[in-house]
N, C-alpha and C positions, 0 to 999 in steps of 0.2 A: 676230623674236618669240621664237624658240627661245633665242637668246642672252640676251634680256631675262629670260625665265623662269628660265634657268640662274643668272643673276646674283641674282635674287630668292631662289632656293633657297639659294645660297651665303650670302647675307646672313642669312637666317633660321637657318641652321645654324652660323653663325660663333660663336666663343667670346664675342663681345660681345652676342649675343642673350640677353636675360634670360628666365628662367623664373620664374613667380610661384606661390607656394604659400600656402595659408591655414594659419595656425598658431593653436592654442588652448592656453593654458598659464597657469601661475601664476608671478608674479614672486617670485624668491628674494632678489635684491639688485639695486641700481641704482647705477651709477657714471657720473654725468653728465659728469665730466671726460673720460672716454674714450668717451663716448656709447654705453656698453654696458649691457645688463641681463642678469642671469643668470635663465634661465627654465626651469622644469620643465614640459615640454610633452607633449601627447598625440602619438600617431603622426601624422606629416605625410604625408598620402596621396601615394604615388608618389615619396617622397623619403627619409624616414628614420623609424626606429621612435621610440617615446616615449623620452625621455631628458632629462637636464638639461644645458644648454649656454649659453654666452654668445652674445648677438646684438648686433650693432652697429646703432644706430639711424641712419636717414638724416640726422636732425638732432637736436641736443640738446633742442630744444623738444618733440620727441615723447615724451621721458621725463618731462616735467613732470607732477607729480601721481601718479606711480607709487610704490608702496611694497611692501615685502615682504608677500606674501599676496594681493596684488591679482590677480584673474583677468582676463586680457586676451586679445584676439584681434588679429592683425596680419597683414599681407601680407609674405612673405619673398621678396625679389627676388634671384635667384641667377644669377651669371655665373661663368665660370671664374676671373675675377679677384677677385670679392668677393661677399658676401652681405649685404644690407641689410634691416633691418626698417622697414617703412613703414606708415603709417595705423594706428598703435598706438592701441588704444582699450580701455576697460573693457568687459568682456563683459556686465556687469549682474548676474552671479551674486555671491553673498556671498563675502567674503574667506576664504581658507584660513588656518588658524591655524599660522603659521610662527614658531618661537621666534626672538626677536631675537638677532642675532649679538653675542657678547660679545668682549671683547678677548682674542685668542688668545695663546698662548705665543710669545714672540719667539725668534728664533734665538739659541742660547746659554742659553736658559732651562732650568731643571731639570725633569725629568720629574715630572708631578704624582703625588702619592701616591694610590694607588687600591687597592681591595680588590674583586676580582671572582672569578667562578667559571669554571673551564675546562670543556672538554667531558667530562672525566673526573670532574667533581664536586669537584676540588681548588681550594682557595683560592689565588689568585695576587695578590700585592701588587707595587706598583711597585718597592719596594726589592729584591724577589727578582731583578730583572733587572739590577741594577747590576753593572758589570764586563763586560757583554756589549754588542755592537752590537745594537740593537733596531729592528725595522721594525714599525710599527703601522698597520693600515688598518681601514676600517669597511665591513662587509657585512651582508646578512641573507639567510637561507637561501631565502626565498620570492621573492627578487628575480626579476622576469620579464624583465629587460632584459639581453640577452647582452653588451652593451657596457659594463655597469657591474659588478655584483658578480661574475659569472662571469669577466670579464676580470681584475678585481683578484685573484681567487683563482688564476687561471691564472698571473698574474705572480708571486705568492708561491710557487706550485708550481715555477716556473722558478728562483726564487732558491734554493729548497730543493735542487734538483738541482745547480745551478751551484756552490753553496757547501756541498755535502754534507759535505766534510771539516772544515768549520768550524762547521756547524750544531750547536746544542746547547751546546757549551762556549763558543764565541765569538760565536755569532749566535743571536738569538731572533726568531721571526716571531710576530706577535700580530694576530689578526683579531678585532675587537670587533663584536658584533652591534648594530644600531640597532633591532632588533625583539625586545627581551629578553622581552616577554610571551609570545611564541611560541617563541623560540629558547632552550628549556631545554637543559641540558647534553646530554641524550640526543639531541635534535635536532641539536645542533652536532656530536656525536660521529659521527652518520650522515653529516653534511655533510663532516666531516674525512676520513672513510674514502673518500668519493667523490673527493676531491682527493688521496688518497694521502699525507695529512699524517703526518709523523713526530712524535716526542715534542717536537721543538724548535719545532713550529708549534702554538701554543695558540689556541683559539677561546674568547672570553670573553663571559660574559653577567652580568646583574645590573643594578645601578644605574649605568649607563654615562654618564649625563648630564654629570657634572662632567668626566670625561676627554674626552668628545666636544667639549664646549665649549672646553676648554683647547687642543685641537688644531684648532679651527676647523671641526669637523664639525657641520653643521646638518641636522636630520632632523625629519620630521613625518609624521603619518598623514593620508591624504586619500583618500576614496572607496575604502576597502578596500585601499589599497596604501600604501607608504612612499616618500617622496621624501627624498633626501639628496644632499649635494654631493661626497662622496668625497674625503677628504684622506688622504694617506699620510705618516706622520712617521718620520724616521730619527733615532735617538738614538745618540750615541757611547758608548764604554765608561764615560765619566765621568757618564753619565746626563743629558747636556745635549743639547738639540735641535740637530741638525746640518743638517737639511733638512726642508722641508715641500713635498710635491708635490701640486698641485691636480688634481682630476678623475681620470678613468680612461683617458684617451686618450694618456697618456705612452708612450714607447717602452720596452719591457722592459729594453733595454740601458742606458737612462738610469738606471733604478732600480738595476740591477746595478752600474753605475759608482759610484753613491753608496755602496753597501754595500762595494764593494772598497776605496774610499778610506778608509772608517772602519776596515776590517779591515787597512789598510796593505798591501794586495795591489797590487803594481805590475807592469805588463806587462813 
């Protein structure tokens, strides 16, 4: 009997034993071909905080009828090998207003022309950055999720330290707010000080919609907070898009490698 109980305990504790969590979120995008959906979800009890991430459906049929803005609930089955979304269904709540994704800039495309205002109240135009390697990400100062905007800003702070001898003359860091109604220059200046930003790291506000759309950044307001999908763009000295990094969970050294390559820094 003891051996049998021990075996049962081992089976229940094995990597193959799945744990199931209830998830409540908003669909941002659906990719039936890969059986995945990008979901902005609330905190998942006993598993992870609120964030935006892709989920793989157990079957493609589960994604039928889903669209950007749909509020859904589903069961997330997690093992050490995989996580699968099951029993995906509409929650019955009204859809969120998520802007439709437009065709974003292709690799090799020219940096869009823009005119925005930095944390010091100065006008910054796209043309002002020509001749430099430029990294652009999207944040907002009230972001409550440690794995999103604070992580993105920490990564840019790391770039500033690592390439301090090239920052300014050869490298520009640009963080664009997706909450321009709140993030006025004075608010961004305070945020910049918190991250130790030097003059080579600009925080921009204003009519950011066109630039965000061109770089694949989708953002929207919902229930007092802002959801966004976090893209980081790297432009070469010629003003053309060299790389586009999705999300906020990339390794900092991956971003540093992309910058070093554009700066022609070789180990």
